[in-house]
ROSE-4610 file (N, C-alpha, C; in Angstrom, 1 decimal, always signed):
// ROSE-4610
residu = [M/M/M/T/T/T/T/T/T/D/D/D/R/R/R/L/L/L/I/I/I/E/E/E/G/G/G/W/W/W/G/G/G/A/A/A/A/A/A/T/T/T/A/A/A/E/E/E/A/A/A/S/S/S/A/A/A/G/G/G/R/R/R/H/H/H/V/V/V/L/L/L/A/A/A/I/I/I/Q/Q/Q/D/D/D/T/T/T/S/S/S/E/E/E/I/I/I/N/N/N/F/F/F/A/A/A/T/T/T/T/T/T/P/P/P/E/E/E/Y/Y/Y/R/R/R/R/R/R/G/G/G/L/L/L/G/G/G/E/E/E/I/I/I/G/G/G/K/K/K/G/G/G/G/G/G/G/G/G/R/R/R/G/G/G/V/V/V/L/L/L/L/L/L/H/H/H/A/A/A/M/M/M/L/L/L/G/G/G/I/I/I/D/D/D/A/A/A/E/E/E/T/T/T/G/G/G/G/G/G/V/V/V/L/L/L/G/G/G/L/L/L/V/V/V/A/A/A/G/G/G/R/R/R/V/V/V/W/W/W/T/T/T/R/R/R/G/G/G/G/G/G/R/R/R/V/V/V/E/E/E/V/V/V/A/A/A/H/H/H/A/A/A/K/K/K/R/R/R/P/P/P/L/L/L/C/C/C/D/D/D/K/K/K/E/E/E/S/S/S/A/A/A/R/R/R/W/W/W/L/L/L/S/S/S/T/T/T/A/A/A/A/A/A/A/A/A/A/A/A/K/K/K/P/P/P/V/V/V/L/L/L/K/K/K/S/S/S/A/A/A/A/A/A/L/L/L/V/V/V/T/T/T/E/E/E/V/V/V/S/S/S/D/D/D/R/R/R/E/E/E/S/S/S/D/D/D/I/I/I/Y/Y/Y/S/S/S/K/K/K/W/W/W/A/A/A/L/L/L/V/V/V/P/P/P/E/E/E/P/P/P/G/G/G/F/F/F/H/H/H/I/I/I/L/L/L/T/T/T/R/R/R/A/A/A/M/M/M/H/H/H/D/D/D/R/R/R/R/R/R/I/I/I/Q/Q/Q/G/G/G/G/G/G/G/G/G/K/K/K/L/L/L/S/S/S/T/T/T/A/A/A/P/P/P/L/L/L/Q/Q/Q/A/A/A/A/A/A/G/G/G/E/E/E/A/A/A/M/M/M/V/V/V/E/E/E/L/L/L/R/R/R/A/A/A/A/A/A/W/W/W/S/S/S/G/G/G/G/G/G/A/A/A/H/H/H/G/G/G/P/P/P/A/A/A/G/G/G/G/G/G/E/E/E/L/L/L/C/C/C/P/P/P/G/G/G/R/R/R/G/G/G/R/R/R/A/A/A/P/P/P/R/R/R/Q/Q/Q/H/H/H/D/D/D]
num = [1/1/1/2/2/2/3/3/3/4/4/4/5/5/5/6/6/6/7/7/7/8/8/8/9/9/9/10/10/10/11/11/11/12/12/12/13/13/13/14/14/14/15/15/15/16/16/16/17/17/17/18/18/18/19/19/19/20/20/20/21/21/21/22/22/22/23/23/23/24/24/24/25/25/25/26/26/26/27/27/27/28/28/28/29/29/29/30/30/30/31/31/31/32/32/32/33/33/33/34/34/34/35/35/35/36/36/36/37/37/37/38/38/38/39/39/39/40/40/40/41/41/41/42/42/42/43/43/43/44/44/44/45/45/45/46/46/46/47/47/47/48/48/48/49/49/49/50/50/50/51/51/51/52/52/52/53/53/53/54/54/54/55/55/55/56/56/56/57/57/57/58/58/58/59/59/59/60/60/60/61/61/61/62/62/62/63/63/63/64/64/64/65/65/65/66/66/66/67/67/67/68/68/68/69/69/69/70/70/70/71/71/71/72/72/72/73/73/73/74/74/74/75/75/75/76/76/76/77/77/77/78/78/78/79/79/79/80/80/80/81/81/81/82/82/82/83/83/83/84/84/84/85/85/85/86/86/86/87/87/87/88/88/88/89/89/89/90/90/90/91/91/91/92/92/92/93/93/93/94/94/94/95/95/95/96/96/96/97/97/97/98/98/98/99/99/99/100/100/100/101/101/101/102/102/102/103/103/103/104/104/104/105/105/105/106/106/106/107/107/107/108/108/108/109/109/109/110/110/110/111/111/111/112/112/112/113/113/113/114/114/114/115/115/115/116/116/116/117/117/117/118/118/118/119/119/119/120/120/120/121/121/121/122/122/122/123/123/123/124/124/124/125/125/125/126/126/126/127/127/127/128/128/128/129/129/129/130/130/130/131/131/131/132/132/132/133/133/133/134/134/134/135/135/135/136/136/136/137/137/137/138/138/138/139/139/139/140/140/140/141/141/141/142/142/142/143/143/143/144/144/144/145/145/145/146/146/146/147/147/147/148/148/148/149/149/149/150/150/150/151/151/151/152/152/152/153/153/153/154/154/154/155/155/155/156/156/156/157/157/157/158/158/158/159/159/159/160/160/160/161/161/161/162/162/162/163/163/163/164/164/164/165/165/165/166/166/166/167/167/167/168/168/168/169/169/169/170/170/170/171/171/171/172/172/172/173/173/173/174/174/174/175/175/175/176/176/176/177/177/177/178/178/178/179/179/179/180/180/180/181/181/181/182/182/182/183/183/183/184/184/184/185/185/185/186/186/186/187/187/187/188/188/188/189/189/189/190/190/190/191/191/191/192/192/192/193/193/193/194/194/194/195/195/195/196/196/196/197/197/197/198/198/198/199/199/199/200/200/200/201/201/201/202/202/202]
x = [+25.1/+24.2/+23.5/+22.6/+22.0/+20.4/+19.5/+18.2/+17.5/+17.7/+17.6/+18.4/+19.3/+19.3/+18.6/+18.4/+17.3/+16.1/+15.6/+15.1/+14.7/+15.9/+15.9/+16.0/+16.2/+15.6/+14.7/+13.5/+12.7/+12.0/+12.0/+11.6/+11.7/+13.8/+13.7/+13.0/+12.7/+11.7/+10.5/+9.3/+8.1/+8.7/+9.5/+9.4/+9.3/+9.8/+9.6/+8.2/+8.4/+6.9/+6.2/+5.8/+4.3/+4.0/+5.4/+5.3/+4.2/+3.7/+2.4/+1.4/+1.3/-0.2/-0.5/-1.8/-2.0/-2.4/-1.3/-0.5/-1.1/-2.4/-2.6/-1.8/-1.3/-0.4/-1.0/-0.3/-1.3/+0.2/-0.3/+1.2/+0.0/+0.7/+0.1/+1.4/+0.9/+1.9/+1.4/+2.7/+2.8/+3.0/+2.9/+3.8/+4.1/+5.2/+6.1/+7.2/+5.4/+6.0/+7.0/+7.7/+8.8/+8.0/+8.2/+7.9/+9.5/+10.1/+10.8/+11.1/+11.6/+12.0/+13.4/+13.3/+13.4/+15.2/+15.5/+17.1/+17.9/+17.2/+16.6/+16.2/+15.9/+15.2/+16.3/+17.1/+18.0/+18.2/+17.2/+16.6/+15.9/+14.5/+12.7/+12.6/+11.9/+10.8/+10.0/+9.1/+7.1/+6.4/+5.6/+4.8/+3.3/+2.5/+0.9/+0.3/+0.2/+0.0/+1.4/+2.5/+2.8/+3.5/+2.5/+2.0/+2.8/+3.9/+4.8/+5.8/+7.5/+8.1/+8.0/+9.2/+9.4/+9.4/+9.4/+9.4/+7.9/+8.4/+6.8/+8.3/+6.7/+7.2/+6.4/+6.2/+5.0/+6.0/+5.2/+5.2/+4.8/+4.4/+3.6/+4.1/+2.8/+2.9/+2.0/+2.9/+2.0/+1.2/+0.3/-1.3/-1.7/-1.9/-2.2/-3.7/-3.8/-5.8/-7.1/-6.4/-6.9/-7.4/-6.3/-6.1/-5.8/-5.4/-4.9/-4.4/-3.2/-2.5/-1.2/-0.2/+0.3/+1.1/+2.1/+3.2/+4.9/+5.1/+5.4/+5.9/+7.1/+6.7/+7.8/+7.0/+7.7/+8.2/+8.5/+8.9/+8.4/+9.2/+8.6/+9.9/+9.1/+10.4/+10.1/+11.1/+11.4/+12.6/+11.4/+11.5/+11.7/+12.2/+12.1/+11.4/+11.2/+10.7/+11.4/+12.5/+14.1/+12.9/+11.4/+11.0/+10.8/+9.3/+8.1/+9.2/+8.1/+7.9/+7.4/+8.3/+7.9/+7.0/+7.6/+6.4/+5.2/+3.6/+2.7/+2.6/+2.0/+1.4/+1.5/+0.4/+0.0/+1.1/+1.9/+3.5/+4.2/+4.6/+5.6/+5.4/+6.4/+6.8/+6.9/+5.9/+5.1/+6.4/+7.6/+9.3/+9.6/+9.0/+9.2/+8.1/+7.1/+6.4/+6.0/+5.5/+5.1/+4.8/+4.2/+3.0/+4.0/+4.7/+5.0/+5.7/+5.6/+5.9/+4.7/+3.4/+2.4/+3.0/+4.3/+4.4/+5.3/+6.7/+7.8/+7.7/+6.5/+6.4/+6.2/+5.0/+4.5/+5.2/+6.0/+6.9/+8.7/+8.8/+9.9/+9.3/+7.6/+7.2/+7.2/+7.1/+7.4/+8.6/+9.3/+10.5/+10.2/+10.0/+9.9/+9.1/+7.8/+7.0/+6.4/+7.9/+7.2/+7.6/+6.8/+6.9/+5.2/+4.7/+3.7/+2.6/+1.4/-0.1/+0.1/-0.1/-0.9/-0.9/-0.6/-0.4/-1.7/-2.3/-3.5/-3.0/-2.8/-2.2/-3.3/-3.5/-4.3/-3.9/-4.6/-4.1/-5.3/-5.6/-6.0/-6.6/-7.5/-7.6/-6.6/-6.0/-4.5/-4.1/-3.7/-3.1/-3.6/-4.8/-6.2/-5.2/-4.5/-3.6/-3.3/-3.5/-3.9/-2.6/-1.2/+0.0/-0.5/-0.9/-1.0/-1.0/-2.5/-3.3/-2.8/-2.7/-1.8/-0.1/+0.5/+1.4/+1.9/+1.3/+1.2/+1.0/-0.3/-0.9/-0.6/-0.2/+0.4/-0.2/-0.8/-0.7/+0.1/-0.8/-0.8/-0.5/-0.8/+0.1/-1.0/-2.7/-4.1/-3.4/-4.8/-4.6/-6.1/-6.0/-7.8/-6.7/-7.9/-8.1/-8.7/-9.2/-10.0/-10.6/-11.8/-11.3/-11.7/-10.8/-11.4/-11.5/-11.6/-11.7/-12.8/-13.4/-14.5/-14.6/-13.2/-12.9/-14.2/-13.6/-14.0/-13.8/-14.5/-14.7/-14.9/-14.7/-14.4/-15.7/-16.0/-17.8/-18.3/-18.1/-18.6/-19.3/-19.3/-20.0/-18.6/-19.5/-17.9/-18.4/-17.4/-17.5/-18.0/-18.8/-20.4/-21.8/-21.6/-22.8/-23.3/-22.0/-21.7/-22.3/-22.8/-24.3/-23.2/-24.2/-22.7/-23.5/-21.9/-21.9/-22.0/-23.2/-22.2/-21.0/-20.7/-19.7/-19.5/-20.2/-20.2/-20.4/-20.5/-21.3/-20.0/-20.1/-19.4/-19.7/-19.5/-20.0/-18.5/-18.8/-17.6/-18.2/-17.1/-17.5/-16.9/-17.9/-18.0/-16.8/-16.7/-16.0/-16.9/-17.6/-18.1/-16.7/-16.5/-15.6/-16.4/-17.9/-18.7/-18.8/-20.0/-21.1/-20.2/-19.5/-18.3/-18.8/-18.2/-18.6/-19.9/-20.5/-21.3/-21.0/-22.2/-21.5/-23.2/-22.3/-24.0/-23.0/-23.7/-23.7/-22.4/-21.7/-20.9/-21.0/-22.2/-21.6/-21.4/-21.0/-19.6/-20.9/-19.8/-20.8/-19.1/-19.3/-17.9/-18.8/-18.4/-18.5/-17.1/-17.9/-16.4/-15.4/-14.1/-12.9/-12.6/-13.2/-12.5/-13.3/-12.9/-13.6/-13.9/-14.9/-15.9/-15.4/-15.4/-14.7/-16.0/-16.3/-17.9/-18.5/-19.5/-20.3/-20.5/-20.8/-21.3/-22.0/-22.7/-24.4/-23.9/-24.9/-24.7/-25.7]
y = [-2.3/-1.3/-2.0/-1.3/-1.8/-1.8/-2.3/-2.3/-1.1/-0.5/+0.0/+2.2/+2.0/+2.3/+2.9/+1.8/+1.3/+2.1/+2.7/+2.3/+4.2/+5.0/+6.1/+6.4/+5.9/+6.1/+6.5/+6.2/+5.8/+7.2/+8.9/+9.5/+10.9/+11.0/+11.0/+12.3/+11.8/+11.2/+11.9/+11.7/+11.3/+13.6/+13.1/+15.1/+15.7/+16.2/+16.7/+16.7/+15.7/+16.0/+16.0/+15.6/+17.2/+17.6/+19.0/+20.1/+20.7/+21.7/+22.5/+21.2/+20.0/+20.2/+19.1/+18.7/+18.3/+16.3/+15.2/+14.6/+13.7/+12.4/+11.0/+10.1/+9.5/+9.4/+7.6/+6.9/+5.6/+4.5/+3.8/+2.6/+1.9/+0.0/-0.6/-2.4/-2.7/-3.9/-5.7/-5.4/-7.1/-7.6/-8.8/-10.6/-11.0/-11.4/-11.4/-12.8/-14.0/-15.6/-16.4/-17.3/-18.3/-19.1/-19.6/-21.1/-22.0/-22.7/-22.7/-24.7/-24.3/-26.0/-25.7/-26.5/-25.5/-25.5/-26.2/-26.3/-26.0/-24.9/-24.0/-22.7/-21.9/-21.1/-19.1/-19.2/-18.1/-17.8/-17.7/-17.0/-16.0/-16.4/-15.8/-17.0/-15.4/-15.6/-15.8/-16.1/-17.0/-15.7/-15.8/-15.3/-15.5/-14.6/-15.1/-16.2/-16.7/-17.8/-18.9/-18.6/-19.4/-21.1/-20.8/-21.5/-21.5/-20.0/-19.5/-19.3/-19.2/-18.7/-17.1/-15.5/-14.6/-13.4/-12.0/-10.9/-10.3/-9.7/-8.4/-7.0/-6.3/-5.1/-4.1/-3.0/-2.1/-1.0/-0.2/+0.6/+1.8/+2.8/+4.6/+4.4/+4.7/+5.2/+7.2/+8.1/+9.4/+9.2/+10.0/+10.1/+11.6/+12.0/+13.2/+13.1/+13.8/+13.7/+14.5/+15.3/+15.6/+14.9/+14.6/+14.3/+12.7/+12.0/+10.6/+10.5/+10.9/+10.1/+9.4/+8.9/+7.7/+8.9/+10.0/+10.5/+9.4/+8.8/+7.6/+7.2/+6.0/+6.1/+6.6/+7.1/+7.5/+7.6/+6.6/+5.6/+3.7/+3.4/+2.2/+1.3/+0.4/-1.4/-1.8/-2.8/-4.5/-5.5/-6.1/-7.3/-8.1/-9.2/-11.2/-10.7/-11.8/-11.9/-13.2/-13.3/-14.0/-15.5/-15.1/-16.0/-15.3/-16.4/-16.0/-15.4/-13.9/-13.8/-14.5/-14.6/-14.9/-14.5/-12.8/-12.3/-11.4/-11.5/-11.3/-10.1/-9.4/-8.8/-7.9/-7.9/-6.9/-6.4/-7.5/-7.1/-6.2/-6.6/-5.9/-4.0/-3.2/-1.2/-1.0/-0.4/-0.5/+0.0/-0.6/-0.6/-1.7/-2.6/-3.4/-4.4/-3.6/-4.6/-3.9/-5.1/-5.4/-3.6/-2.9/-2.1/-1.2/-0.5/+0.6/+1.0/+0.0/+0.1/+2.2/+1.7/+2.8/+4.1/+4.1/+5.3/+5.9/+4.9/+4.7/+6.3/+5.1/+5.8/+6.6/+6.8/+8.5/+9.2/+8.9/+10.1/+10.3/+8.6/+9.1/+10.2/+9.9/+10.4/+11.7/+12.5/+14.1/+14.8/+14.3/+15.0/+14.6/+14.2/+13.7/+15.0/+14.7/+15.4/+17.0/+17.6/+18.5/+19.8/+19.9/+21.3/+21.0/+19.2/+19.3/+20.4/+20.8/+21.7/+21.2/+19.8/+18.8/+17.7/+16.8/+15.5/+14.3/+14.3/+13.0/+11.7/+11.6/+10.3/+8.5/+8.0/+6.6/+5.8/+4.6/+3.7/+2.7/+1.4/+0.5/+0.1/-0.1/-0.8/-0.9/-1.8/-2.4/-1.6/+0.0/+1.0/+2.0/+1.5/+2.2/+2.4/+2.8/+2.4/+4.3/+3.8/+5.3/+6.3/+5.2/+6.5/+7.5/+6.5/+6.6/+8.4/+8.0/+9.2/+10.7/+10.2/+11.3/+11.6/+11.1/+11.4/+12.1/+11.5/+11.9/+12.9/+12.7/+14.6/+15.6/+16.6/+17.7/+18.5/+19.7/+21.4/+21.2/+20.5/+19.5/+18.6/+18.3/+16.4/+16.0/+15.4/+14.6/+12.8/+12.5/+11.0/+10.7/+9.7/+8.8/+7.0/+6.8/+5.3/+4.7/+4.6/+2.8/+2.5/+2.4/+2.6/+0.9/+0.6/-0.5/-0.6/+0.4/+0.1/+1.6/+1.3/+1.9/+3.2/+3.8/+5.2/+6.2/+6.8/+7.9/+9.1/+9.7/+11.0/+12.4/+13.3/+14.4/+15.0/+15.7/+16.0/+15.6/+13.9/+12.6/+10.9/+10.7/+8.6/+9.0/+7.8/+6.6/+6.7/+6.5/+6.7/+5.7/+4.7/+3.9/+4.8/+5.4/+6.8/+7.3/+8.0/+10.0/+10.0/+10.8/+11.6/+11.5/+10.2/+11.5/+12.3/+13.5/+14.0/+14.3/+14.5/+14.6/+15.0/+13.7/+14.7/+15.0/+14.7/+15.2/+14.0/+14.3/+13.1/+13.1/+11.7/+12.3/+10.9/+11.3/+9.7/+9.2/+8.0/+7.2/+6.1/+6.0/+4.6/+3.5/+2.3/+0.7/+0.0/-0.4/-1.4/-3.4/-3.6/-5.3/-6.0/-7.4/-8.5/-9.0/-8.9/-9.7/-8.2/-7.3/-6.9/-5.6/-5.5/-4.5/-3.5/-2.0/-0.7/-0.3/+0.0/+0.9/+1.8/+2.7/+3.6/+4.1/+5.5/+5.3/+6.0/+6.9/+8.1/+7.0/+7.7/+7.8/+8.4/+8.1/+9.0/+8.8/+10.1/+9.6/+10.6/+9.5/+10.5/+10.1/+11.6/+11.2/+12.2/+11.6/+11.9/+12.4/+12.8/+14.0/+13.2/+14.3/+12.7/+11.9/+11.1/+10.3/+9.3/+9.3/+9.3/+7.6/+7.9/+7.4/+6.3/+4.9/+5.1/+5.8/+5.8/+6.2/+5.1/+5.2/+3.6/+4.0/+2.5/+2.7/+3.1/+2.8/+1.8/+2.2/+0.7/+0.0/+0.8]
z = [-3.9/-3.9/-2.7/-2.0/-1.4/-1.6/-0.5/-0.3/-0.3/+0.5/+1.5/+0.5/-0.2/-0.9/-2.7/-2.6/-4.2/-3.4/-2.3/-1.4/-1.7/-1.4/-1.2/-2.5/-4.0/-5.0/-5.2/-5.2/-5.0/-5.7/-4.5/-4.5/-5.7/-6.2/-6.9/-7.7/-8.9/-10.2/-9.1/-8.1/-8.0/-7.9/-6.7/-5.8/-6.5/-7.9/-8.7/-9.8/-9.8/-9.9/-9.5/-8.3/-7.0/-7.1/-7.4/-6.9/-7.3/-6.1/-6.4/-7.1/-6.8/-6.6/-5.6/-6.0/-4.6/-4.4/-3.5/-4.5/-2.9/-3.9/-3.3/-2.9/-1.9/-1.5/-0.4/-1.7/-0.9/-0.8/+0.9/+0.5/+1.5/+0.9/+1.2/+0.8/+1.2/+1.4/+0.6/-0.8/-0.9/-0.9/-0.9/-0.3/-1.2/-1.8/-3.4/-3.3/-2.8/-2.8/-4.2/-3.3/-4.5/-3.9/-5.9/-5.0/-5.1/-4.0/-3.4/-2.6/-2.1/-0.9/-0.1/+0.9/+1.8/+2.1/+1.3/+0.9/+0.4/-1.1/-1.7/-1.7/-0.3/+0.6/+0.3/+0.7/+0.2/+0.9/+2.5/+3.2/+3.5/+2.2/+2.1/+3.4/+4.0/+5.4/+5.2/+6.3/+5.7/+5.2/+4.8/+4.0/+4.4/+4.3/+4.4/+5.4/+6.9/+7.3/+7.6/+6.5/+7.1/+5.8/+4.7/+4.2/+2.9/+2.6/+1.6/+2.2/+1.1/+1.7/+0.2/+1.1/+0.0/+0.3/+0.3/+0.5/+1.0/+1.5/+1.5/+0.7/+0.4/-0.2/+0.2/+0.8/+1.5/+0.6/-0.1/-1.0/-1.2/-1.3/-1.4/-2.9/-3.8/-4.7/-5.3/-5.8/-5.4/-6.7/-6.7/-7.6/-7.6/-8.9/-8.5/-8.1/-7.4/-7.1/-7.9/-8.5/-10.1/-10.9/-12.1/-12.2/-12.7/-11.5/-11.6/-12.3/-12.7/-13.5/-12.2/-12.8/-11.7/-11.4/-10.5/-10.7/-10.2/-9.5/-8.8/-7.7/-6.7/-5.4/-5.4/-3.6/-3.2/-2.1/-1.5/-0.4/+0.5/+0.9/+1.2/+1.7/+1.7/+2.8/+1.7/+1.7/+1.8/+3.0/+3.1/+3.7/+4.0/+4.5/+4.8/+6.6/+6.5/+8.0/+8.4/+9.9/+10.2/+10.8/+10.9/+12.0/+12.5/+13.8/+14.2/+15.8/+15.9/+17.5/+18.2/+19.4/+20.7/+21.3/+21.7/+22.8/+21.6/+22.5/+22.2/+21.6/+20.2/+19.4/+21.1/+21.7/+22.5/+23.1/+23.6/+24.0/+24.4/+22.9/+22.1/+21.4/+22.0/+21.5/+19.9/+19.1/+18.2/+16.5/+17.6/+16.7/+16.5/+17.4/+17.2/+16.1/+15.5/+15.2/+13.9/+12.5/+11.4/+11.4/+11.6/+10.9/+11.6/+12.0/+13.0/+10.4/+9.7/+8.4/+8.1/+8.7/+8.4/+8.4/+9.5/+10.2/+9.0/+9.0/+8.7/+7.3/+6.7/+5.1/+5.5/+6.2/+5.7/+6.1/+7.2/+7.4/+6.9/+5.9/+4.6/+3.3/+4.2/+2.2/+2.4/+3.7/+4.3/+3.6/+3.4/+2.9/+1.4/+0.5/-0.6/-1.5/+0.0/-1.0/-0.9/-0.1/+0.3/-0.1/-1.7/-2.4/-2.7/-2.4/-2.6/-2.7/-2.9/-2.3/-1.2/-1.5/-0.4/-0.7/+0.5/+0.7/+1.6/+0.8/+1.4/+1.4/+3.2/+2.6/+2.6/+2.0/+2.3/+2.0/+2.8/+3.0/+4.4/+4.2/+4.8/+5.9/+6.0/+7.4/+8.9/+7.8/+8.8/+9.9/+8.5/+9.0/+10.5/+11.0/+11.6/+13.1/+13.2/+14.6/+15.1/+16.7/+17.2/+16.9/+17.3/+16.9/+15.5/+15.0/+13.6/+13.7/+13.8/+13.8/+14.4/+16.0/+17.5/+16.2/+15.5/+15.1/+13.9/+12.5/+11.1/+11.1/+10.3/+10.6/+10.8/+9.6/+10.4/+9.4/+9.1/+8.1/+6.6/+5.7/+4.0/+3.9/+5.0/+5.6/+5.8/+5.6/+6.0/+6.2/+6.4/+6.3/+6.0/+5.4/+4.6/+4.9/+6.6/+6.0/+7.2/+6.5/+6.3/+7.8/+8.4/+10.2/+10.5/+11.2/+11.3/+13.5/+13.7/+15.3/+15.5/+16.3/+16.8/+17.8/+17.2/+18.1/+19.2/+19.2/+20.2/+19.5/+19.0/+18.2/+19.0/+18.0/+18.8/+18.9/+20.3/+20.6/+21.4/+21.4/+22.4/+20.9/+21.8/+21.0/+20.2/+20.0/+18.4/+17.0/+16.6/+15.1/+14.5/+15.0/+14.5/+14.7/+15.9/+16.0/+15.4/+14.8/+14.2/+13.6/+13.1/+11.8/+10.5/+9.3/+8.3/+7.5/+7.0/+5.9/+4.9/+3.8/+2.1/+1.3/+1.7/+0.4/-0.2/-1.7/-2.7/-3.5/-4.5/-5.5/-7.3/-8.2/-9.3/-9.7/-10.9/-11.6/-12.2/-11.7/-12.5/-13.5/-13.5/-15.7/-14.1/-14.4/-14.1/-15.1/-15.2/-15.7/-15.7/-16.0/-16.0/-16.2/-16.1/-16.9/-18.5/-18.7/-19.4/-19.7/-19.6/-20.4/-20.4/-20.0/-20.8/-19.5/-20.3/-19.3/-18.7/-18.2/-17.7/-16.2/-17.2/-15.5/-14.3/-13.4/-13.0/-11.7/-11.0/-9.5/-8.4/-7.9/-6.4/-5.7/-4.6/-3.6/-2.8/-2.4/-1.1/+0.4/+1.6/+3.2/+3.6/+4.4/+5.6/+6.7/+7.6/+9.4/+10.0/+10.9/+11.6/+11.6/+11.2/+12.0/+10.8/+10.5/+9.4/+8.2/+6.9/+5.5/+6.1/+4.4/+4.1/+2.5/+1.9/+1.1/+0.3/-0.8/-1.9/-1.9/-2.2/-2.3/-4.1/-5.0/-6.5/-6.0/-7.8/-8.0/-9.0/-9.6/-10.8/-11.2]
């Protein structure tokens, strides 16, 4: 059994569970650190800033947007770094960068979630890559990404200067570490072409 075959099996049950639902397809990367020494590294690559050794796991999790229920794993990738890359990041094609995982995982998710009523892919600012905006969205498959670049937007101007529009309001229970639970209103604002995380108030 190979790692690729194991990953292919992640989405089998999720595909069935996602039928007819609005699915939040949330992807992110984890670094799994192993305490080891040079003579026992067993192929483990550098992680973090290079001080640790381990493997990287990039996984996409399917969540029911209406209920918050976990539907299961959708797609992903597991790998180790073979060494430091000598070619500058800006001079390498996307296919030779680790950041390609944001696009390849979204692409792998599309056949798994093809029976969903709607898919919203959610990811952090590291995935704010122009190629992702150009290639991943399609009817029924949207993306929601925390912005890292102040991009130009349709109609003129940039993301930082776009007028914000109220996206809605909801009551959210806030769990405090020491004083028990609390709750308050959470409002969200959206600007054209890009979403913004809701602000929470104590």
